[in-house]
SEDOPA-874861 format. One record per residue: residue number from 1; residue in three letters; x, y, z of N, C-alpha, C in turn. Coordinates in Angstrom, 3 decimals. Atoms other than C-alpha are relative to their C-alpha. Layout:
BEGIN
i aa n_px n_py n_pz ca_px ca_py ca_pz c_px c_py c_pz
NUM Ala X Y Z X Y Z X Y Z
...
//
This chain:
BEGIN
i aa n_px n_py n_pz ca_px ca_py ca_pz c_px c_py c_pz
1 Met 1.192 0.746 -0.296 134.408 117.131 92.734 -1.244 0.596 -0.668
2 Arg 1.270 -0.520 0.690 131.019 117.471 90.800 -1.060 -0.996 0.178
3 Thr 1.189 0.766 0.046 127.568 116.211 90.878 -0.619 -0.223 -1.382
4 Arg 0.517 0.190 1.231 126.084 114.568 87.938 -1.315 -0.889 -0.068
5 Pro 1.226 0.875 0.015 122.652 113.021 86.976 0.495 -1.434 -0.304
6 Leu -0.419 1.351 0.172 122.760 109.250 87.196 -0.198 -0.474 -1.559
7 Ala 0.265 0.223 1.349 121.385 109.309 83.559 1.361 0.109 -0.885
8 Glu -1.206 -0.212 0.801 124.873 110.359 82.400 1.097 -1.012 0.363
9 Ile -1.051 0.966 -0.587 126.625 107.433 84.232 -0.402 -1.426 -0.566
10 Ser 0.291 1.457 0.408 126.954 103.837 82.925 0.165 -0.862 1.296
11 Ser -0.134 0.948 -1.095 126.689 100.876 85.162 1.439 -0.431 0.269
12 Arg -1.474 0.349 -0.210 130.361 100.099 84.551 0.666 1.149 0.741
13 Asp -0.519 -1.113 -0.682 131.230 103.611 85.799 -0.242 -0.134 1.574
14 Leu 0.531 0.081 -1.417 129.195 102.908 89.037 0.489 -1.233 0.704
15 Arg -0.227 1.370 -0.566 130.370 99.292 89.499 0.962 0.001 1.206
16 Pro -0.831 0.061 -1.135 133.354 99.943 91.858 -0.705 0.422 1.224
17 Leu 0.678 -0.555 -1.109 131.152 102.039 94.126 -1.011 -1.035 0.522
18 Leu 1.030 1.007 -0.339 128.387 99.351 94.052 0.670 -1.117 0.736
19 Asp -0.780 1.038 -0.727 130.957 96.719 94.972 0.372 0.350 1.429
20 Glu -0.376 -0.510 -1.349 132.131 98.763 97.915 -1.205 -0.015 0.848
21 Glu 1.341 -0.105 -0.687 128.528 99.337 98.962 -0.390 -1.465 0.492
22 Ser 0.367 1.329 -0.334 127.830 95.575 98.936 0.912 -0.531 1.124
23 Glu -0.884 0.491 -1.168 130.881 94.847 101.174 -0.345 0.758 1.255
24 His 0.362 -0.920 -1.238 129.789 97.772 103.503 -1.194 -0.611 0.634
25 Trp 1.278 0.377 -0.550 126.285 96.511 104.035 0.109 -1.506 0.529
26 Gly -0.299 1.365 -0.411 127.476 92.924 104.292 0.542 -0.117 1.382
27 Gln -0.622 -0.104 -1.367 129.581 93.920 107.313 -0.929 0.591 1.040
28 Ala 0.712 -0.904 -0.859 127.335 96.507 108.823 -1.438 -0.637 0.382
29 Leu 1.393 0.512 -0.047 123.906 94.688 108.385 -0.084 -1.466 -0.155
30 Leu 0.105 1.462 0.327 124.803 91.065 107.660 -0.807 -0.322 -1.063
31 Trp 0.847 -0.028 1.156 123.126 91.575 104.445 0.770 -0.174 -1.276
32 Asp -0.664 0.212 1.286 124.378 90.153 101.074 -0.719 0.924 -0.911
33 Tyr 0.593 -0.979 0.830 123.760 93.181 98.974 0.204 -0.186 -1.492
34 Thr -0.438 0.183 1.534 124.933 91.717 95.639 -1.132 -0.021 -0.831
35 Asp 1.151 -0.105 1.020 121.509 91.210 94.163 -0.672 1.312 -0.167
36 Val 0.528 -1.410 -0.007 120.424 94.659 95.149 0.836 0.876 -0.895
37 Ser -0.966 -0.759 0.845 123.584 96.090 93.506 -0.143 -0.307 -1.397
38 Ser 0.257 0.386 1.377 122.896 94.093 90.395 -1.304 0.572 -0.538
39 Ala 1.246 -0.683 0.429 119.338 95.431 90.323 0.202 1.478 -0.246
40 Val -0.347 -1.352 0.165 120.646 98.960 90.687 0.668 0.186 -1.338
41 Ala -0.678 -0.036 1.160 123.060 98.395 87.826 -0.911 -0.266 -1.215
42 Ser 0.994 0.336 1.130 120.282 96.871 85.641 -0.957 1.240 -0.150
43 Gly 0.938 -1.019 0.185 117.938 99.688 86.419 0.669 1.310 -0.513
44 Leu -0.750 -1.031 0.621 120.638 102.226 85.570 0.098 -0.147 -1.556
45 Glu -0.152 0.202 1.448 121.136 100.610 82.139 -1.395 0.101 -0.674
46 Arg 1.366 -0.148 0.582 117.322 100.607 81.640 -0.530 1.375 0.172
47 Arg 0.312 -1.359 -0.281 117.178 104.238 82.731 -1.205 0.026 0.788
48 Ala 1.186 0.047 -0.921 114.567 103.270 85.407 0.280 0.684 1.259
49 Leu -0.242 -0.602 -1.237 116.255 105.094 88.179 0.308 1.488 -0.233
50 Thr -0.238 -1.480 0.133 116.465 108.900 88.688 0.764 0.369 1.197
51 Gly -0.723 -0.423 -1.173 119.081 110.348 90.847 1.371 0.746 -0.338
52 Phe -1.298 -0.734 0.238 122.645 111.805 91.196 1.113 -0.775 0.517
53 Val -1.209 0.611 -0.424 126.187 110.690 91.563 0.961 1.017 0.149
54 Leu -0.996 -0.951 -0.411 129.055 112.402 93.152 1.334 -0.550 -0.605
55 Gln -1.121 0.469 0.557 132.328 112.126 91.271 1.378 0.814 0.392
56 Asp -1.292 -0.594 -0.394 135.928 112.851 92.424 0.873 -0.218 -1.258
57 Gly -0.550 0.424 1.339 137.532 113.159 88.919 -0.866 -0.879 -0.772
58 Leu 0.869 0.960 0.800 136.286 110.238 86.960 -0.583 -1.080 0.976
59 Arg 0.445 1.101 -0.939 135.683 108.084 90.106 -1.209 0.356 0.707
60 Cys 1.339 -0.048 -0.730 132.126 107.680 91.480 0.273 -0.249 1.433
61 Val -0.297 0.074 -1.468 132.307 108.309 95.221 -1.305 0.078 0.849
62 Gly 1.301 0.003 -0.649 128.673 108.604 96.138 -1.144 -0.024 -0.866
63 Tyr 1.205 -0.006 0.907 125.176 108.167 94.793 -1.290 -0.113 0.878
64 Cys 1.386 0.138 -0.760 121.450 108.397 95.708 -0.977 0.004 -1.249
65 Tyr 1.010 0.173 1.060 118.420 107.492 93.587 -1.369 -0.192 0.471
66 Tyr 1.390 0.395 -0.393 114.681 107.074 93.575 -0.551 -0.673 -1.260
67 Met 0.709 0.750 1.164 112.375 104.767 91.492 -1.414 0.120 0.292
68 Leu 1.387 -0.086 -0.059 108.722 104.910 90.791 -0.652 -1.334 0.198
69 Asp 0.551 1.321 -0.269 106.588 102.077 92.199 -1.398 0.229 0.617
70 Ala 1.273 0.059 -0.548 102.862 101.619 92.848 -0.514 1.452 0.338
71 Gly 0.483 -1.234 -0.266 102.040 105.244 92.594 0.754 0.974 0.988
72 Arg -0.902 -0.748 -0.963 104.945 106.604 94.673 1.405 -0.007 -0.514
73 Ala -1.371 0.032 0.219 108.544 107.548 94.478 0.651 -0.565 1.317
74 Ile -0.664 0.613 -1.073 110.779 105.363 96.642 1.591 0.389 -0.067
75 Val -1.433 -0.333 -0.045 114.209 106.729 97.552 0.771 -1.187 0.446
76 Gly -0.852 1.120 -0.393 116.822 104.092 97.637 1.274 0.330 0.713
77 Ser -1.197 -0.155 -0.708 120.412 103.925 98.773 0.509 1.436 -0.049
78 Leu -0.807 -1.214 -0.135 122.339 106.957 100.009 1.361 -0.431 0.472
79 Phe -1.273 0.614 -0.344 125.943 105.761 99.954 1.143 0.796 -0.511
80 Ala -1.227 -0.671 0.418 129.321 107.337 99.910 1.213 -0.865 0.379
81 Ala -1.083 0.917 -0.124 132.649 105.558 99.546 0.798 0.496 1.361
82 Ala -0.738 -0.329 -1.102 134.974 105.450 102.607 0.995 1.091 -0.317
83 Gly -0.801 -1.163 0.259 136.883 108.721 102.935 -0.755 1.168 -0.500
84 Phe 0.824 -0.978 0.496 134.031 110.692 101.577 -1.221 0.241 0.894
85 Arg 1.185 -0.128 -0.894 131.569 110.329 104.496 0.233 1.023 1.041
86 Gly -0.074 -0.976 -1.213 130.764 112.815 107.305 0.411 1.434 -0.527
87 Gln -0.381 -1.302 0.541 131.485 115.830 105.004 -1.197 0.693 -0.599
88 Gly 1.163 -0.776 0.591 127.970 116.815 104.063 -0.322 -0.431 -1.515
89 Leu 0.128 0.332 1.364 128.370 115.238 100.623 -1.374 -0.788 -0.236
90 Glu 1.206 0.790 0.188 125.659 112.552 100.971 -1.257 0.872 0.235
91 Glu 1.181 -0.720 -0.323 123.269 115.060 102.491 -0.354 0.877 -1.137
92 Ser 0.213 -0.828 1.183 123.747 117.309 99.439 -0.658 -0.797 -1.157
93 Leu 0.668 0.863 0.977 122.953 114.373 97.178 -1.414 -0.260 0.278
94 Leu 1.432 0.306 -0.500 119.792 113.621 99.215 -0.850 1.141 -0.317
95 Asp 0.747 -1.246 0.345 118.684 117.264 98.890 -0.451 -0.002 -1.406
96 Ala 0.205 -0.068 1.474 118.931 116.985 95.103 -1.009 -1.054 -0.303
97 Val 0.818 0.994 0.343 117.092 113.711 94.909 -1.336 0.279 0.603
98 Leu 1.412 -0.312 -0.563 114.220 114.707 97.281 -0.635 1.172 -0.897
99 Ala 0.591 -1.041 0.786 113.781 117.977 95.262 -0.437 -0.487 -1.382
100 Glu 0.331 0.524 1.306 113.712 115.999 92.075 -1.232 -0.828 0.212
101 Ala 1.171 0.896 -0.119 111.242 113.441 93.409 -1.265 0.757 0.360
102 Gln 1.099 -0.775 -0.454 108.934 116.046 94.936 -0.561 0.865 -1.109
103 Ser 0.340 -0.911 1.116 108.853 118.049 91.737 -0.421 -0.873 -1.279
104 His 0.232 0.864 1.244 108.336 115.028 89.393 -1.524 0.053 -0.307
105 Arg 1.341 -0.198 0.394 105.245 115.639 87.405 -0.896 -1.224 0.188
106 Gly 0.995 1.060 -0.185 102.255 113.436 88.454 0.439 -0.948 1.193
107 Asn -0.404 0.800 -1.234 104.130 111.992 91.507 -0.481 0.785 1.256
108 Asp 0.596 -0.686 -1.129 102.206 112.893 94.632 0.390 -0.632 1.470
109 Arg -0.376 0.662 -1.295 103.897 110.654 97.256 1.462 -0.364 -0.138
110 Val -1.457 0.460 -0.080 107.652 110.110 98.239 0.206 -0.709 1.384
111 Glu -0.253 0.795 -1.226 108.783 107.395 100.709 1.435 -0.375 0.007
112 Cys -1.314 0.530 -0.079 112.146 106.317 102.068 0.163 -0.533 1.379
113 Gln -0.457 0.488 -1.279 113.585 104.167 104.786 1.542 0.036 -0.029
114 Thr -1.367 -0.348 0.237 117.146 105.179 105.496 0.915 -1.061 0.623
115 Leu -0.846 1.103 -0.469 118.498 101.718 106.497 1.225 0.024 -0.741
116 Phe -1.134 0.010 0.905 120.850 101.925 103.524 0.508 1.385 -0.280
117 Ser -0.519 -1.298 0.184 122.285 105.290 104.211 1.244 0.167 0.907
118 Thr -1.176 -0.244 -0.759 125.767 106.276 105.279 0.024 1.410 0.478
119 Ala 0.027 -1.387 -0.410 124.714 109.898 105.960 -0.508 0.176 1.332
120 Ala 0.431 -0.185 -1.508 124.615 110.817 109.716 -1.156 0.915 0.074
121 Glu 0.927 -1.024 -0.088 122.412 113.843 108.962 -1.200 -0.180 -0.975
122 Ala 1.030 0.217 0.957 120.012 112.293 106.538 -1.439 0.293 0.443
123 Asp 1.460 -0.089 -0.591 116.920 112.180 108.744 -0.409 1.479 0.062
124 Gly 0.380 -1.420 -0.141 117.042 115.926 109.293 -0.302 0.669 -1.274
125 Arg 0.325 -0.528 1.355 117.040 116.591 105.524 -1.501 -0.304 -0.437
126 Phe 1.386 0.406 0.250 113.729 114.833 105.269 -0.950 0.933 0.761
127 Ala 0.790 -0.856 -0.759 112.260 116.888 108.043 -0.060 1.472 -0.752
128 Arg -0.019 -1.343 0.710 113.343 120.107 106.142 -0.761 -0.058 -1.252
129 Ala 0.711 0.130 1.272 111.718 118.824 103.053 -1.514 -0.280 0.193
130 Gly 1.456 0.128 -0.370 108.293 118.494 104.796 -0.464 -1.469 0.141
131 Phe 0.337 1.378 -0.245 108.388 114.730 105.500 -0.466 -0.284 1.391
132 Leu 0.225 0.544 -1.286 106.797 112.972 108.346 0.843 -1.232 0.258
133 Ser -1.027 1.011 -0.118 109.103 110.517 109.955 -0.261 -0.724 1.417
134 Arg 0.047 0.712 -1.224 109.307 107.845 112.730 1.292 -0.894 0.020
135 Val -1.266 0.805 -0.180 112.323 105.972 114.046 -0.313 -1.451 0.008
136 Arg 0.042 1.447 0.121 112.897 102.404 113.171 1.327 -0.572 0.513
137 His -1.132 0.775 -0.442 115.348 99.805 114.500 0.300 -1.186 -0.854
138 Tyr -0.425 1.245 0.648 117.201 97.077 112.737 0.691 -0.771 1.124
139 Leu -0.379 0.835 -1.161 117.656 94.273 115.321 0.553 -1.267 -0.400
140 Val -0.620 1.261 0.387 119.791 91.199 115.258 0.138 -0.838 1.385
141 Arg -0.182 0.854 -1.157 119.956 88.183 117.643 0.852 -1.197 -0.551
142 Pro -0.824 1.243 0.231 122.496 85.217 117.721 -0.998 -1.250 0.068
143 Leu 0.759 1.237 0.010 121.144 81.714 117.021 0.679 -1.121 0.662
144 Ala -0.830 1.065 -0.566 123.626 79.804 119.056 -0.756 -0.838 1.017
145 Gly 0.753 0.802 -1.035 121.293 78.786 121.910 -1.354 -0.608 -0.504
146 Pro 1.278 0.654 0.342 118.107 76.683 121.794 -1.170 1.092 -0.038
147 Val 1.219 -0.858 0.195 114.772 78.323 120.586 -1.184 -0.895 0.391
148 Thr 1.101 0.751 -0.407 111.731 77.120 122.341 -1.323 0.603 -0.490
149 Val 1.298 -0.453 0.508 108.279 77.404 120.686 -0.959 -0.279 1.117
150 Pro 0.985 0.116 -1.052 105.592 77.958 123.368 -1.112 -1.044 -0.480
151 Glu 1.285 0.844 0.306 102.696 75.379 123.541 -1.046 0.978 -0.410
152 His 1.006 -0.878 0.638 99.810 76.739 121.540 -1.141 -0.796 -0.629
153 Arg 1.203 0.718 0.491 96.379 75.974 120.061 -0.180 0.167 -1.498
154 Trp 0.202 -0.300 1.425 96.926 77.106 116.505 0.654 -1.070 -0.876
155 Lys -0.614 0.901 0.990 97.742 75.013 113.459 0.831 0.825 -0.875
156 Leu -1.037 -0.612 0.842 100.964 76.109 111.855 0.354 -0.943 -1.182
157 Arg -0.527 0.879 1.173 101.862 74.961 108.375 0.851 0.959 -0.913
158 Ala -0.937 -0.683 0.896 104.407 75.908 105.792 -0.852 0.851 -1.025
159 Leu 0.663 -0.896 0.880 103.290 78.826 103.613 -0.042 -0.617 -1.401
160 Arg 0.087 0.499 1.391 101.979 77.612 100.154 -0.390 1.091 -0.917
161 Arg 0.254 -0.972 1.003 101.437 79.476 96.932 -1.437 0.518 0.121
162 Glu 1.442 -0.449 -0.093 97.693 79.511 97.450 -0.344 0.756 1.262
163 Asp 0.134 -0.738 -1.254 98.193 81.161 100.844 0.380 1.517 -0.205
164 Leu -0.468 -1.319 0.184 99.518 84.319 99.378 -1.101 1.064 0.229
165 Ala 1.059 -0.882 -0.136 96.104 86.010 99.180 -0.516 0.155 1.394
166 Pro 0.361 -0.145 -1.341 94.974 85.155 102.691 1.040 0.583 0.892
167 Ala -1.094 -0.596 -0.829 98.323 86.071 104.071 0.072 1.513 -0.150
168 Ala 0.117 -1.464 0.127 98.004 89.491 102.512 -1.105 0.642 0.680
169 Leu 1.199 -0.570 -0.757 94.556 89.974 103.987 0.367 0.170 1.544
170 Val -0.376 -0.073 -1.395 95.988 89.206 107.436 1.004 1.079 0.277
171 Ile -0.968 -1.198 -0.098 98.893 91.710 106.917 -0.679 1.254 -0.045
172 His 0.785 -1.281 0.031 96.503 94.406 105.797 -0.773 0.251 1.136
173 Ala 0.888 -0.179 -1.216 94.057 93.830 108.635 0.747 0.408 1.211
174 Ser -0.775 -0.318 -1.212 96.846 93.867 111.218 0.590 1.389 0.019
175 His -0.615 -1.355 0.104 98.186 97.262 109.872 -1.039 1.112 -0.109
176 Arg 1.016 -0.959 0.286 94.855 99.031 109.499 0.041 0.987 1.172
177 Gly -0.072 -1.032 -1.033 95.113 102.380 111.220 1.377 0.093 0.782
178 Ser -1.273 0.026 -0.697 98.741 101.797 112.264 1.062 1.056 -0.502
179 Leu -1.010 -0.864 0.276 101.858 104.098 112.148 0.735 -0.498 -1.321
180 Asp -0.642 0.527 1.098 103.461 101.781 109.600 -0.862 0.200 -1.355
181 Ala 0.930 -0.120 1.229 100.438 101.964 107.240 -0.013 1.412 -0.452
182 Ala 0.097 -1.416 0.361 100.419 105.730 107.347 1.349 0.480 -0.731
183 Leu -1.344 -0.356 0.617 104.158 105.911 106.317 0.351 -0.859 -1.137
184 Asn -0.405 0.913 0.924 104.272 102.982 103.957 -1.132 -0.420 -0.826
185 Leu 1.312 0.269 0.866 101.772 102.728 101.025 -0.103 -1.583 -0.185
186 Thr 0.106 1.400 0.214 102.590 98.955 100.971 -1.182 -0.633 0.762
187 Tyr 1.074 0.502 -0.888 100.069 98.397 103.787 -1.376 0.671 -0.235
188 Ala 1.237 -0.779 0.147 97.360 100.755 102.495 -1.218 -0.740 -0.430
189 Thr 1.211 0.851 0.578 95.115 98.277 100.674 0.423 -1.416 -0.076
190 Pro -0.267 1.423 0.271 94.718 94.542 100.278 0.849 -0.268 -1.216
191 Gly -0.658 0.134 1.174 95.970 94.862 96.746 1.539 0.257 0.094
192 Tyr -1.402 -0.201 -0.249 99.253 96.479 97.778 0.660 -0.934 0.889
193 Cys -0.642 1.133 -0.889 99.771 93.938 100.502 0.177 -1.229 -0.812
194 Arg -0.226 1.221 0.901 99.263 91.189 97.958 1.229 0.144 -0.864
195 Gly -1.176 -0.276 0.734 101.894 92.771 95.744 1.293 -0.100 0.710
196 Phe -1.097 0.066 -0.874 104.196 93.046 98.721 0.324 -1.465 0.276
197 Val -0.220 1.404 -0.286 103.732 89.354 99.629 0.565 -0.697 -1.184
198 Glu -0.480 0.759 1.147 104.330 88.190 96.054 1.417 0.465 -0.274
199 Thr -1.312 -0.455 0.100 107.453 90.316 95.887 1.009 -0.735 0.931
200 Leu -0.698 0.749 -0.926 108.800 88.661 99.021 0.196 -1.490 -0.355
201 Val -0.041 1.458 0.314 107.878 85.150 98.059 0.421 -0.391 -1.347
202 Leu -0.283 0.511 1.425 108.148 84.940 94.327 1.106 0.742 -0.719
203 Arg -1.018 -0.789 0.731 110.654 87.607 93.412 1.149 0.481 0.919
204 Ala -1.168 -0.294 -0.823 113.133 87.687 96.250 0.171 1.464 0.281
205 Gly -0.026 -1.410 -0.221 112.241 91.159 97.250 0.689 0.471 1.260
206 Cys -0.766 -0.232 -1.295 114.155 90.936 100.692 0.854 -1.148 0.295
207 Gly -0.807 1.302 -0.032 116.770 88.369 100.230 -0.591 -1.136 -0.580
208 Arg 0.575 1.145 0.599 116.081 84.837 99.323 -1.056 -0.673 0.882
209 Phe 1.156 0.460 -0.840 112.657 83.662 100.491 0.228 -1.370 0.599
210 Asp -0.255 1.230 -0.758 112.834 80.783 103.053 -1.272 -0.674 0.337
211 Pro 1.324 0.606 -0.232 109.856 78.521 102.812 -0.016 -0.844 1.237
212 Glu -0.065 0.795 -1.223 111.106 76.449 105.788 -0.228 0.731 1.224
213 Ala 0.189 -0.752 -1.186 110.819 79.357 108.134 -1.052 1.021 -0.182
214 Ser 1.171 -0.883 0.213 107.614 80.958 106.788 -1.255 -0.822 0.206
215 Phe 1.164 0.689 -0.430 104.287 79.869 108.362 -1.268 0.807 -0.125
216 Leu 1.363 -0.578 -0.167 100.642 80.508 108.198 -0.662 -0.706 1.130
217 Ala 0.697 0.452 -1.184 98.702 80.093 111.425 -1.523 -0.006 -0.223
218 Glu 1.458 0.119 0.257 95.116 78.821 111.279 -0.735 -0.134 1.323
219 Gly 0.850 0.110 -1.176 92.458 79.269 113.918 -1.343 -0.580 -0.296
220 Pro 1.422 0.484 0.142 88.803 78.215 114.312 -0.676 0.586 -1.354
221 Thr 0.760 -0.732 1.004 87.647 80.788 111.800 0.843 0.254 -1.254
222 Gly -0.821 -0.172 1.170 90.503 80.744 109.308 1.359 0.578 0.319
223 Pro -1.287 -0.572 -0.262 94.039 82.436 108.887 0.024 0.917 1.157
224 Ala -0.050 -0.980 -1.177 95.070 84.148 112.169 1.182 0.669 0.084
225 Gly -1.352 -0.686 -0.016 98.758 85.031 111.539 0.867 -0.526 -1.076
226 Val -1.019 0.396 1.084 101.655 84.738 109.185 1.330 0.541 0.334
227 Val -1.359 -0.463 -0.123 105.424 85.054 109.310 0.635 -0.400 -1.403
228 Leu -0.750 0.102 1.137 107.545 85.506 106.191 1.373 0.241 0.193
229 Ser -1.345 -0.120 -0.420 111.173 84.881 106.348 0.970 -0.261 -1.283
230 Ser -0.938 0.088 1.067 114.268 84.973 104.095 1.340 -0.143 0.484
231 His -1.448 0.045 -0.340 117.949 84.592 104.040 0.638 1.216 -0.578
232 Leu -0.644 -1.265 0.532 119.786 87.950 103.687 1.469 -0.411 -0.367
233 Ser -1.341 0.486 0.303 123.078 85.972 103.533 0.106 -1.472 0.288
234 Arg -0.146 1.518 -0.229 124.495 82.448 103.880 -0.128 -0.187 1.502
235 Thr -0.012 0.286 -1.544 124.515 82.949 107.729 -1.106 0.774 0.734
236 Asn 1.003 -0.821 -0.697 121.721 85.485 108.482 -1.460 -0.163 -0.584
237 Gly 1.390 0.103 0.292 117.967 84.813 108.492 -0.713 1.246 0.255
238 His 0.694 -1.372 -0.144 115.534 87.719 108.257 -1.451 -0.181 0.191
239 Ile 1.508 0.003 -0.208 111.970 88.083 109.584 -0.468 1.184 -0.958
240 Cys 0.461 -1.063 0.980 110.549 90.049 106.592 -1.285 0.580 0.593
241 Gln 1.329 -0.418 -0.423 106.953 90.244 108.042 -0.574 -0.989 0.987
242 Val 0.794 0.848 -0.945 105.074 88.888 111.106 -1.218 0.800 0.283
243 Ser 1.316 -0.804 -0.149 101.393 89.820 111.335 -1.066 -1.007 0.718
244 Val 1.003 0.652 -0.613 98.622 88.690 113.588 -1.354 0.680 -0.222
245 Ala 1.314 -0.675 0.325 94.878 89.222 112.687 -0.581 0.851 1.337
246 Pro 0.417 -0.948 -1.059 93.357 91.983 114.894 -0.801 -0.788 1.166
247 Asp 0.714 0.557 -1.024 90.964 89.662 116.757 0.802 -1.063 0.763
248 Thr -0.802 0.853 -0.588 93.847 87.431 117.736 1.171 0.572 0.685
249 Gln -1.111 -0.758 -0.668 96.368 90.084 118.898 -0.069 -0.107 1.444
250 Gly -0.004 0.116 -1.441 97.496 89.739 122.444 -0.132 -1.433 0.598
251 Ser 0.238 1.384 -0.507 96.947 86.004 122.550 1.323 -0.803 0.060
252 Gly -1.312 0.759 0.054 100.640 84.952 122.183 0.364 -0.509 -1.356
253 Leu -0.241 0.576 1.254 100.414 83.996 118.558 1.277 0.674 -0.603
254 Gly -1.269 -0.651 0.510 103.170 86.555 117.619 1.195 -0.691 0.388
255 Glu -1.230 0.727 -0.586 105.637 84.729 119.902 0.093 -1.366 -0.655
256 Val -0.026 1.304 0.615 104.646 81.459 118.405 0.505 0.023 -1.390
257 Leu -0.554 -0.175 1.416 105.283 82.623 114.829 1.350 0.315 0.065
258 Met -1.378 -0.388 0.009 108.501 84.313 115.746 0.913 -1.137 0.420
259 Thr -0.790 1.106 -0.381 109.890 81.384 117.674 0.100 -1.239 -0.939
260 Ser 0.010 1.022 0.985 108.854 78.937 115.045 0.968 0.278 -1.217
261 Ala -0.985 -0.361 1.056 110.790 80.969 112.401 1.421 -0.149 0.467
262 Leu -1.458 0.059 -0.598 113.850 81.250 114.723 0.465 -1.410 0.086
263 Ala -0.348 1.404 -0.122 113.807 77.567 115.387 0.332 -0.599 -1.379
264 Ala -0.313 0.512 1.302 113.702 76.848 111.658 1.410 0.598 -0.510
265 Phe -1.368 -0.567 0.337 116.688 79.267 111.096 1.120 -0.768 0.617
266 Ala -1.103 0.734 -0.824 118.677 77.460 113.832 0.195 -1.361 -0.606
267 Ser -0.065 1.329 0.536 117.863 74.094 112.306 0.739 -0.040 -1.376
268 Glu -0.584 -0.163 1.275 119.153 75.360 108.940 1.499 0.307 0.196
269 Gly -1.423 -0.348 -0.300 122.498 76.209 110.590 0.410 1.410 -0.134
270 Leu -0.268 -1.405 0.029 122.179 79.986 110.370 0.570 0.474 1.341
271 Ala -0.748 -0.480 -1.177 124.254 82.079 112.807 -0.766 1.098 0.722
272 Thr 0.680 -1.164 -0.638 121.951 85.071 113.296 -1.335 0.164 -0.649
273 Ala 1.274 -0.432 0.622 118.477 86.435 112.688 -0.163 1.444 0.146
274 Ser 0.213 -1.434 -0.007 117.441 89.971 111.912 -1.458 0.397 -0.249
275 Leu 1.302 -0.514 0.358 114.358 92.102 111.601 0.102 1.533 0.196
276 Ser 0.070 -1.350 -0.218 113.308 95.744 111.520 -1.375 0.371 0.511
277 Val 1.170 -0.293 -0.617 110.642 97.356 113.583 -0.134 1.597 0.306
278 Thr 0.181 -1.395 -0.440 109.132 100.881 114.274 0.070 0.009 1.497
279 Phe -0.210 -0.075 -1.402 110.303 101.950 117.647 -1.223 0.220 0.816
280 Asp 1.231 -0.267 -0.800 106.923 103.223 118.717 -0.911 -1.245 0.119
281 Asn 0.719 1.156 -0.040 105.502 99.761 118.144 0.390 -0.828 1.290
282 Arg -0.595 0.377 -1.167 106.134 99.108 121.735 -0.374 -1.502 0.356
283 Arg 0.314 1.505 -0.331 104.264 95.627 122.093 0.948 -0.853 -0.776
284 Ala -0.875 0.731 0.801 106.207 94.225 119.177 1.434 0.116 0.526
285 Tyr -1.335 -0.315 -0.314 109.408 95.843 120.301 0.401 -0.846 1.336
286 Arg -0.296 0.643 -1.310 109.185 94.388 123.875 0.048 -1.577 -0.270
287 Leu -0.135 1.371 0.354 108.607 90.897 122.312 1.335 -0.369 -0.585
288 Tyr -1.224 0.330 0.589 111.578 91.095 120.187 1.176 0.072 0.907
289 Gln -1.079 -0.094 -0.991 113.777 92.272 122.998 0.044 -1.326 0.925
290 Arg 0.200 1.219 -0.819 112.480 89.317 125.154 0.534 -1.178 -0.670
291 Leu -0.500 1.083 0.789 113.436 86.969 122.324 1.496 0.086 -0.368
292 Gly -1.465 -0.094 0.235 116.982 88.229 122.306 0.426 0.919 -0.968
293 Phe -0.424 -0.887 1.079 117.071 90.772 119.593 0.558 1.286 0.618
294 Arg -0.665 -1.273 -0.486 119.313 93.847 120.110 0.315 0.865 -1.226
295 Leu -0.165 -1.092 0.966 119.880 97.068 118.260 1.337 -0.175 -0.837
296 Arg -1.208 -0.040 0.852 122.264 96.875 115.225 0.161 1.374 -0.732
297 Lys -0.052 -1.312 0.698 121.344 100.191 113.447 -1.386 0.694 0.199
298 Glu 1.264 -0.934 0.008 118.785 103.076 114.073 -0.113 0.765 -1.299
299 Phe 0.291 -0.770 1.282 117.234 104.500 110.962 -1.336 0.644 0.140
300 Ala 1.227 -0.567 -0.026 113.947 106.082 110.034 -0.828 -0.223 -1.194
301 Ala 0.864 0.015 1.185 110.869 105.835 107.779 -0.592 1.332 -0.198
302 His 0.420 -1.414 0.266 109.846 108.965 106.074 -1.078 -0.075 -1.179
303 Ala 0.957 -0.157 1.025 106.872 109.906 103.848 -0.501 1.375 -0.191
304 Trp 0.562 -1.404 0.439 105.599 113.027 102.068 -1.088 -0.178 -0.977
305 Val 1.050 -0.116 1.050 102.431 113.721 100.126 -0.177 1.428 -0.363
306 Arg 0.006 -1.347 0.535 101.874 116.666 97.959 -1.308 0.715 0.546
307 Pro 1.066 -0.734 -0.542 99.680 119.347 99.566 -1.024 0.320 -1.106
308 Pro 0.616 -0.008 -1.397 96.798 119.747 100.175 -0.213 -1.331 0.693
309 Ala 0.204 1.323 -0.627 96.756 116.064 100.858 0.920 -0.054 1.309
310 Arg -0.681 0.137 -1.213 97.949 115.130 104.339 0.198 -1.458 0.442
311 Ile -0.227 1.286 -0.590 99.373 112.044 106.117 -0.438 0.115 1.410
312 Glu 0.456 -0.041 -1.334 97.462 111.370 109.277 0.686 -1.178 0.815
313 Leu -0.560 0.953 -0.753 99.564 109.682 111.843 -0.817 -0.350 1.250
314 Pro 0.918 0.284 -1.257 97.731 107.804 114.702 0.768 0.509 1.275
315 Ala -0.566 -0.585 -1.201 98.256 109.179 118.123 0.846 -1.113 0.778
//
């Protein structure tokens, strides 16, 4: 058994492990991981990923990597093949990747969400490396029963290309000062939010974008809320983002947007819907539970900045 840099491995060498990973997340999270695996293989060929792989002889049995994006390092999958989990192997890979990412010249921020991790003790490794963390939940609900959209006063319409900028502004405003914004640079500025929205809508950043289940809500003074949805597989729809402008929060618009997306998923013949949420976001969490979502996997969001900079988490 040996650990090698990803730079020494070809995508062909890693392909059997990537195929096993796709099958694993398809079953565990109802997520067709094929496109992500292809992107990992492409990034490996372009030498755009930094990380390590664990080999048993010539067979790749585990890997972890990070990539640089928008001024930060983002740690990706932490995956081990069946028969090699629960032995501390993934945690050792993660230790090596975190040390590499934190020491990378000119890189002052590292983030990770451990949804795609098979390591039971991964979250503790982030704490040891100086990261701040919060628990997140991946939730799923069946779509077998009817979905009722409450009566409301807002005008909902399908998201159009010209709506990307106002949608990004709503998302940024809704996250200002939030826990998610502190741990995820995506929400830090309107520009980052615009890039996030474009990735979801134009570049299939989280499954295949679903325009039929994505809506912009307009009120008397302009855009008041947005929901962005995708298909993670042929049978599972995903709520990528739901945001309500600060002056409209608490008015029921979040439920209107959610149920509108769920009703669209149901009309498309999907079997389930999924989303992820920070556990401490209690208002949103209670809504999702009331709408029938239940825990599928617990994971965490982690962030680190190079001292003397600090991440300030809201109380």
